[in-house]
C-alpha positions as CSV (number, residue, x, y, z in Angstrom):
1,M,-95.0,11.0,-154.8
2,S,-95.4,14.3,-153.0
3,S,-92.1,16.2,-152.8
4,T,-93.4,18.2,-149.8
5,P,-92.9,16.5,-146.4
6,V,-96.2,15.7,-144.8
7,V,-96.6,15.5,-141.0
8,P,-97.4,11.9,-140.1
9,F,-101.1,11.2,-139.9
10,S,-102.0,14.8,-141.0
11,E,-103.4,13.8,-144.4
12,P,-105.2,10.8,-146.0
13,P,-102.8,8.6,-147.9
14,Y,-104.0,9.9,-151.3
15,L,-103.0,13.5,-150.3
16,A,-99.7,12.3,-148.8
17,G,-98.5,11.1,-152.2
18,L,-99.4,7.5,-152.0
19,P,-101.3,5.7,-154.8
20,S,-105.1,5.0,-154.5
21,P,-107.6,3.2,-156.7
22,Y,-110.4,5.5,-155.8
23,Y,-109.5,9.1,-156.9
24,K,-109.9,10.2,-160.5
25,P,-108.5,13.5,-161.9
26,T,-112.0,15.1,-161.3
27,H,-111.7,14.2,-157.7
28,L,-108.2,15.6,-157.3
29,K,-109.3,18.9,-159.1
30,W,-112.3,19.1,-156.7
31,Q,-110.1,18.6,-153.6
32,K,-107.7,21.4,-154.7
33,A,-110.5,23.8,-155.4
34,I,-112.5,23.3,-152.3
35,R,-109.5,23.3,-150.0
36,E,-108.6,26.8,-151.1
37,F,-112.3,28.0,-150.7
38,I,-112.8,26.3,-147.3
39,T,-109.5,27.5,-145.9
40,K,-110.3,31.1,-146.8
41,H,-113.9,31.2,-145.8
42,L,-114.1,28.8,-142.8
43,L,-110.9,27.3,-141.5
44,E,-109.0,30.6,-140.9
45,N,-111.5,31.8,-138.4
46,A,-113.2,28.6,-137.3
47,L,-111.7,28.4,-133.8
48,Q,-112.5,32.0,-133.1
49,W,-116.1,31.6,-134.2
50,D,-116.5,28.5,-132.2
51,T,-115.2,30.2,-129.1
52,E,-117.8,32.9,-129.8
53,E,-120.3,30.1,-130.2
54,T,-121.8,31.4,-133.4
55,V,-120.6,31.5,-137.0
56,P,-121.5,34.8,-138.6
57,E,-124.5,34.8,-140.9
58,H,-122.4,36.1,-143.8
59,V,-120.5,32.8,-143.9
60,F,-123.6,30.8,-144.7
61,D,-124.4,33.4,-147.4
62,T,-120.9,33.1,-148.9
63,F,-121.2,29.3,-149.1
64,A,-124.7,29.4,-150.5
65,R,-123.8,31.9,-153.3
66,A,-120.8,29.7,-154.3
67,G,-123.0,26.5,-154.3
68,M,-120.8,25.1,-151.5
69,L,-123.7,23.9,-149.5
70,I,-125.0,21.6,-152.3
71,P,-122.1,19.1,-151.9
72,S,-123.5,18.2,-148.5
73,L,-126.5,16.5,-150.2
74,P,-126.4,12.8,-150.9
75,A,-124.9,11.8,-154.3
76,P,-125.9,11.8,-157.0
77,L,-127.1,15.4,-156.8
78,P,-130.6,16.5,-157.8
79,V,-129.3,17.5,-161.3
80,K,-132.7,18.5,-162.8
81,W,-133.6,20.8,-159.9
82,L,-130.1,22.3,-159.7
83,K,-130.0,23.1,-163.5
84,S,-133.5,24.6,-163.3
85,L,-132.1,27.0,-160.7
86,G,-129.0,27.9,-162.8
87,V,-126.6,25.7,-161.0
88,H,-124.5,23.7,-163.5
89,E,-121.2,23.3,-161.7
90,I,-119.6,24.0,-158.4
91,L,-116.6,26.3,-158.1
92,G,-115.9,25.5,-161.8
93,A,-114.4,22.2,-160.5
94,V,-117.1,19.7,-161.1
95,K,-120.3,19.5,-163.1
96,V,-123.3,18.7,-161.0
97,E,-124.1,15.6,-163.1
98,E,-120.6,14.2,-162.6
99,F,-120.7,14.6,-158.8
100,D,-120.4,11.2,-157.0
101,Y,-120.0,10.0,-153.4
102,I,-116.2,10.3,-153.6
103,H,-116.7,14.0,-154.2
104,T,-118.9,13.9,-151.1
105,L,-116.2,12.2,-149.2
106,I,-113.6,14.8,-150.1
107,Y,-116.0,17.7,-149.3
108,C,-116.9,16.3,-145.8
109,D,-113.2,15.6,-145.1
110,E,-112.1,19.1,-146.1
111,M,-114.9,20.8,-144.1
112,A,-113.7,18.9,-141.0
113,R,-110.1,20.1,-141.3
114,T,-111.0,22.8,-138.7
115,G,-110.9,19.8,-136.3
116,L,-114.3,21.0,-135.0
117,A,-117.8,19.9,-136.0
118,G,-119.5,23.1,-135.0
119,P,-118.4,25.6,-137.6
120,S,-119.1,23.3,-140.6
121,G,-122.2,21.9,-138.9
122,S,-123.6,25.4,-138.5
123,L,-123.7,25.6,-142.3
124,T,-124.5,22.2,-143.6
125,T,-126.4,20.0,-141.1
126,G,-129.9,21.3,-141.8
127,F,-129.2,21.5,-145.6
128,S,-127.7,18.0,-145.7
129,F,-130.4,16.1,-143.7
130,A,-133.6,18.1,-144.1
131,I,-133.7,18.7,-147.8
132,P,-133.3,15.0,-148.9
133,P,-136.7,13.8,-147.6
134,I,-138.4,16.5,-149.7
135,L,-136.3,15.5,-152.8
136,K,-136.9,11.8,-152.4
137,F,-140.4,11.6,-151.2
138,G,-142.1,15.0,-151.6
139,N,-144.7,15.4,-154.4
140,K,-144.4,18.0,-157.1
141,Q,-146.2,20.8,-155.4
142,L,-144.2,20.4,-152.2
143,Q,-140.9,20.5,-154.1
144,E,-141.9,23.5,-156.1
145,R,-142.9,25.4,-153.0
146,F,-139.8,24.8,-151.0
147,L,-136.8,23.5,-153.0
148,P,-136.0,26.7,-155.0
149,E,-135.3,28.7,-151.8
150,L,-133.8,25.9,-149.8
151,L,-131.4,24.7,-152.5
152,T,-130.1,28.2,-153.1
153,G,-129.8,28.9,-149.4
154,K,-132.3,31.8,-149.5
155,K,-134.1,30.0,-146.7
156,R,-132.7,27.7,-144.0
157,T,-134.1,24.4,-142.8
158,C,-133.3,21.7,-140.2
159,I,-134.2,18.0,-139.5
160,A,-136.3,17.8,-136.4
161,I,-136.7,14.2,-135.2
162,T,-135.2,13.9,-131.6
163,E,-137.4,14.6,-128.6
164,P,-136.6,14.9,-124.9
165,E,-137.9,11.3,-124.4
166,A,-137.2,9.9,-127.8
167,G,-133.7,10.0,-129.1
168,S,-132.4,6.9,-130.8
169,D,-135.8,5.3,-130.1
170,V,-137.4,7.1,-133.1
171,A,-140.5,4.8,-133.1
172,N,-141.7,6.4,-129.8
173,I,-141.9,10.0,-131.0
174,T,-144.8,11.7,-129.3
175,T,-145.1,15.0,-131.2
176,T,-148.6,14.9,-132.7
177,A,-150.1,16.2,-135.9
178,T,-153.9,16.1,-135.9
179,K,-156.0,17.1,-138.8
180,T,-158.6,19.8,-138.4
181,P,-162.2,18.8,-139.0
182,D,-162.2,20.4,-142.5
183,G,-159.1,18.3,-143.4
184,K,-157.1,21.4,-144.5
185,Y,-154.5,21.6,-141.7
186,Y,-152.5,19.6,-139.2
187,I,-152.3,21.0,-135.7
188,V,-148.9,20.1,-134.4
189,N,-148.1,19.8,-130.6
190,G,-145.0,18.6,-128.9
191,T,-141.3,19.3,-128.3
192,K,-138.1,18.7,-130.2
193,K,-134.7,18.8,-128.6
194,W,-131.1,18.9,-129.7
195,I,-132.1,20.1,-133.2
196,T,-129.0,21.4,-135.0
197,N,-129.4,24.6,-136.9
198,G,-133.0,24.9,-135.6
199,I,-132.6,28.5,-134.2
200,W,-131.8,29.9,-137.7
201,S,-134.3,27.8,-139.7
202,E,-137.4,29.1,-141.4
203,Y,-138.5,25.4,-141.9
204,S,-138.0,21.9,-140.6
205,S,-138.5,18.5,-142.0
206,M,-140.2,17.1,-138.9
207,A,-141.1,13.7,-137.6
208,V,-144.7,13.7,-136.2
209,R,-147.3,11.2,-135.1
210,T,-150.3,11.3,-137.3
211,G,-151.5,7.8,-136.3
212,G,-151.4,5.3,-133.5
213,P,-148.4,4.1,-131.5
214,G,-145.3,2.6,-133.0
215,P,-143.5,3.2,-136.3
216,T,-146.6,2.9,-138.5
217,G,-148.1,6.0,-136.9
218,L,-145.2,8.3,-137.9
219,S,-145.2,10.8,-140.8
220,M,-143.0,13.7,-141.9
221,L,-144.1,17.3,-142.4
222,V,-142.5,20.5,-143.5
223,V,-143.2,22.6,-140.4
224,P,-142.5,26.4,-140.5
225,L,-140.3,27.6,-137.6
226,K,-138.7,31.0,-137.2
227,G,-141.3,33.6,-136.4
228,Y,-144.3,31.2,-137.0
229,P,-147.3,31.3,-134.6
230,G,-147.1,28.7,-131.9
231,V,-143.4,28.0,-132.3
232,N,-141.0,28.8,-129.5
233,M,-137.3,28.1,-130.0
234,R,-134.2,28.6,-127.7
235,R,-130.6,27.6,-128.1
236,L,-129.2,24.9,-125.9
237,K,-125.8,25.0,-124.2
238,V,-124.0,21.8,-125.1
239,G,-120.5,20.5,-124.3
240,G,-119.2,20.5,-127.9
241,Q,-120.2,21.7,-131.3
242,V,-121.2,24.9,-129.6
243,S,-121.4,27.0,-132.7
244,A,-123.8,24.6,-134.6
245,G,-127.0,26.2,-133.1
246,T,-128.4,23.3,-131.1
247,T,-132.0,24.1,-130.4
248,F,-135.0,23.2,-128.2
249,I,-138.3,23.7,-130.0
250,E,-141.8,23.9,-128.4
251,L,-144.8,23.5,-130.7
252,D,-148.1,24.7,-129.3
253,D,-151.1,24.3,-131.7
254,V,-148.9,25.0,-134.7
255,K,-151.2,25.2,-137.8
256,V,-149.5,23.5,-140.8
257,P,-151.2,23.1,-144.3
258,V,-151.9,19.4,-145.2
259,E,-150.0,20.1,-148.4
260,N,-146.8,20.2,-146.3
261,L,-147.0,16.4,-145.8
262,I,-143.8,14.7,-147.1
263,G,-144.9,11.7,-149.1
264,T,-147.6,9.5,-147.5
265,E,-149.0,9.4,-144.0
266,G,-147.6,6.5,-142.0
267,M,-144.4,6.2,-144.0
268,G,-142.4,8.5,-141.8
269,M,-140.3,5.8,-140.2
270,R,-139.1,4.5,-143.6
271,Y,-138.2,8.0,-144.7
272,I,-136.4,8.7,-141.5
273,M,-134.4,5.5,-141.5
274,T,-133.4,5.9,-145.2
275,N,-132.2,9.4,-144.5
276,F,-130.1,8.2,-141.5
277,N,-127.6,6.4,-143.8
278,H,-126.3,9.6,-145.4
279,E,-126.2,11.3,-142.0
280,R,-124.2,8.6,-140.4
281,L,-121.8,8.2,-143.2
282,T,-121.0,11.9,-143.3
283,I,-120.6,11.9,-139.5
284,A,-118.1,9.1,-139.9
285,I,-116.1,11.0,-142.5
286,G,-116.0,14.2,-140.5
287,A,-115.1,12.4,-137.2
288,T,-112.3,10.6,-138.9
289,R,-110.8,13.8,-140.1
290,Q,-111.2,15.3,-136.6
291,A,-109.3,12.4,-135.2
292,R,-106.6,13.0,-137.8
293,V,-106.4,16.7,-136.9
294,A,-105.9,15.9,-133.2
295,L,-103.3,13.3,-133.9
296,A,-101.4,15.4,-136.4
297,A,-101.3,18.3,-133.9
298,A,-99.9,15.9,-131.2
299,T,-97.3,14.6,-133.7
300,E,-96.1,18.2,-134.4
301,Y,-95.9,18.9,-130.7
302,I,-93.9,15.9,-129.7
303,L,-91.4,16.6,-132.4
304,K,-90.5,19.9,-130.8
305,R,-91.4,19.5,-127.1
306,E,-88.5,18.4,-124.9
307,A,-88.7,16.6,-121.5
308,F,-86.0,14.7,-119.5
309,G,-83.3,16.0,-121.8
310,K,-84.7,14.9,-125.2
311,S,-87.7,15.5,-127.5
312,L,-90.9,13.6,-126.6
313,V,-90.8,11.7,-129.9
314,E,-87.6,10.0,-128.6
315,Q,-89.5,8.5,-125.7
316,P,-90.6,4.9,-126.6
317,V,-93.8,5.2,-124.6
318,V,-94.8,8.3,-126.6
319,R,-94.2,6.6,-129.9
320,Q,-96.2,3.5,-128.7
321,R,-99.2,5.7,-127.9
322,L,-99.0,7.5,-131.1
323,A,-98.6,4.4,-133.2
324,R,-101.7,2.7,-131.7
325,C,-103.9,5.7,-132.5
326,G,-102.3,6.2,-135.9
327,A,-103.1,2.7,-136.9
328,M,-106.7,3.2,-135.7
329,V,-107.2,6.4,-137.7
330,E,-105.7,5.0,-140.9
331,S,-107.8,1.8,-140.6
332,Q,-110.9,3.9,-140.1
333,W,-110.2,6.0,-143.1
334,A,-109.6,3.0,-145.2
335,W,-113.0,1.6,-144.1
336,V,-114.7,4.9,-144.9
337,E,-113.1,5.1,-148.4
338,Q,-114.2,1.5,-149.1
339,F,-117.8,2.4,-148.0
340,V,-117.9,5.5,-150.2
341,Y,-116.6,3.5,-153.2
342,Q,-119.3,0.9,-152.7
343,M,-121.9,3.7,-152.7
344,T,-120.7,4.7,-156.1
345,Q,-121.1,1.2,-157.4
346,L,-124.4,0.1,-155.9
347,P,-127.9,1.3,-156.7
348,K,-129.4,3.3,-153.9
349,E,-132.0,0.7,-153.0
350,V,-129.4,-2.0,-152.8
351,A,-126.9,0.2,-150.8
352,D,-129.6,1.0,-148.2
353,I,-130.0,-2.7,-147.5
354,E,-126.4,-4.0,-147.9
355,L,-124.7,-1.0,-146.3
356,G,-127.3,0.3,-143.8
357,G,-126.2,-1.7,-140.9
358,L,-122.5,-1.3,-141.7
359,T,-122.9,2.4,-142.0
360,A,-124.3,2.5,-138.4
361,M,-121.2,0.5,-137.3
362,A,-118.8,2.8,-139.2
363,K,-120.4,5.9,-137.5
364,A,-120.1,4.3,-134.1
365,Q,-116.5,3.2,-134.7
366,A,-115.6,6.7,-135.9
367,G,-116.6,8.0,-132.5
368,I,-114.5,5.4,-130.8
369,V,-111.5,6.3,-132.9
370,L,-112.0,10.0,-132.3
371,N,-112.2,9.4,-128.6
372,E,-108.9,7.5,-128.6
373,C,-107.1,9.9,-130.8
374,A,-108.3,13.0,-129.0
375,Q,-107.4,11.5,-125.6
376,C,-104.0,10.5,-126.9
377,A,-103.4,14.0,-128.2
378,Q,-104.5,15.6,-125.0
379,L,-102.2,13.4,-122.9
380,L,-99.2,14.1,-125.2
381,F,-99.8,17.8,-124.9
382,G,-99.9,17.4,-121.2
383,G,-101.1,20.5,-119.3
384,N,-101.2,22.4,-122.6
385,G,-103.9,20.0,-123.8
386,Y,-106.0,20.7,-120.7
387,T,-105.9,24.5,-121.2
388,K,-108.6,26.4,-123.1
389,S,-106.0,28.7,-124.7
390,G,-102.5,28.5,-126.1
391,Q,-100.9,25.8,-128.2
392,G,-103.1,23.0,-127.0
393,E,-106.4,24.9,-127.3
394,L,-107.7,23.1,-130.4
395,V,-106.9,19.6,-128.9
396,E,-108.8,20.5,-125.7
397,R,-111.7,21.6,-127.8
398,I,-111.7,18.5,-130.0
399,Y,-111.8,16.3,-126.9
400,R,-114.9,18.1,-125.7
401,E,-116.5,17.3,-129.0
402,V,-116.2,13.5,-128.7
403,P,-119.6,12.9,-127.1
404,G,-121.2,15.0,-130.0
405,I,-120.1,12.2,-132.3
406,R,-120.8,9.2,-130.1
407,I,-124.3,10.3,-129.2
408,P,-126.1,12.3,-132.0
409,G,-127.1,10.5,-135.2
410,G,-127.8,7.3,-133.3
411,S,-125.9,6.6,-130.0
412,E,-122.9,4.3,-130.1
413,D,-124.4,1.2,-128.4
414,V,-127.6,1.5,-130.5
415,M,-125.6,1.8,-133.7
416,M,-123.5,-1.3,-133.0
417,D,-126.6,-3.3,-132.1
418,L,-128.4,-2.1,-135.2
419,G,-125.4,-3.0,-137.4
420,V,-125.3,-6.6,-136.3
421,R,-129.1,-7.0,-136.4
422,Q,-129.2,-5.7,-140.0
423,L,-126.4,-8.0,-141.0
424,V,-128.1,-11.0,-139.5
425,K,-131.4,-10.0,-141.1
426,N,-129.8,-9.8,-144.5
427,F,-128.1,-13.2,-144.0
428,K,-131.4,-14.8,-143.1
429,N,-133.3,-13.2,-146.0
430,K,-130.6,-14.5,-148.5
431,T,-130.6,-17.9,-146.9
432,K,-134.4,-18.1,-147.1
433,A,-134.3,-17.1,-150.8
434,L,-132.0,-20.1,-151.5
435,E,-134.2,-22.6,-149.8
436,R,-135.9,-25.1,-152.1
437,P,-139.7,-24.7,-152.1
438,K,-141.6,-27.5,-150.3
439,G,-142.7,-30.3,-152.6
440,S,-140.2,-29.2,-155.3
441,S,-138.1,-31.8,-157.0
442,K,-135.8,-29.2,-158.5
443,L,-132.2,-29.0,-157.2
């Protein structure tokens, strides 16, 4: 048990001194090492940088040089590629071949201790979601051309799927990629919107339409961005996550070599949907920590704030509100931990099927929990929680970030529906597999 008192709800149970079946010594060593690094290089200035709406470029460079962008990739890590680039361990705390999804869980949780999605998202979003399609589906020449600079952070990238008229409805993407008569280039035309990190990115893993309507007409390309002919980018002003570089991209006859095709034409929808599982799980982890930060701040506040002659914590109505949200955040964390453990035990192809729908639901539920906890914290802070400065500043900022969890990465209602549809589909497929073939006498 920990001998140091821990503010209620401020840490996951395993860091509050309670036993857990999930964390091995390597995980505890990792958590200690990265907490020190993240506190020094991100957390101490995160609120200020978010207020200024941009995290300085040197922060990305610091994380890249330390290998601290790599943990944002899906586990297991691309060990062969990393070792070929001279990366054998991260912060001296874990060897790349030993890194599992519980290490990922700890990393995402620690990066979100700022309480804000913008500062960490400005560093990791493009890295985390744009590199995996190249790793999983790109051929040898594509990987050799792009991965050395991307994995080491010498060049930046982003995932570019969403469009003004096609958000969660990925199958209706309209950005086109048409081959030139000589078959050497794709000419890309269209727009992408709400692209995190886009403004800083030399490249993007982009969803484009190479064929007819619907999902079978989609492909993925590595499309050059920053400074490339025909590409125009501008930052978008959004309500939360203001430092993450949300971008509007216009593509006007952008000439892309056919060698930049990721995988096979017409397989883009599969690549995109497979990639979403990692994205949604990491969002769920980060949002759960954001909820925890808000609730812990409120707990500290009600312990010292007095009203009507006694501290707020002595008011039953205050304790009731806090208890309800505390139960939600701890339940959500337990679900996330369970998910991540299952990811370490299941082969990737099995996890995609068995956990895909549930991951969508966990992401949606994380947004609901964050909304409740941020609202609770703001109400308990009172006027201080409605002020953009002072002791309630962080809580006010977190509450503004709630829609940035409930909408991006698949909007809440779509995610809940997808989850149930996937569970029903799995049930029907398993039931069908158990049916006795017609004409068979076998039991």
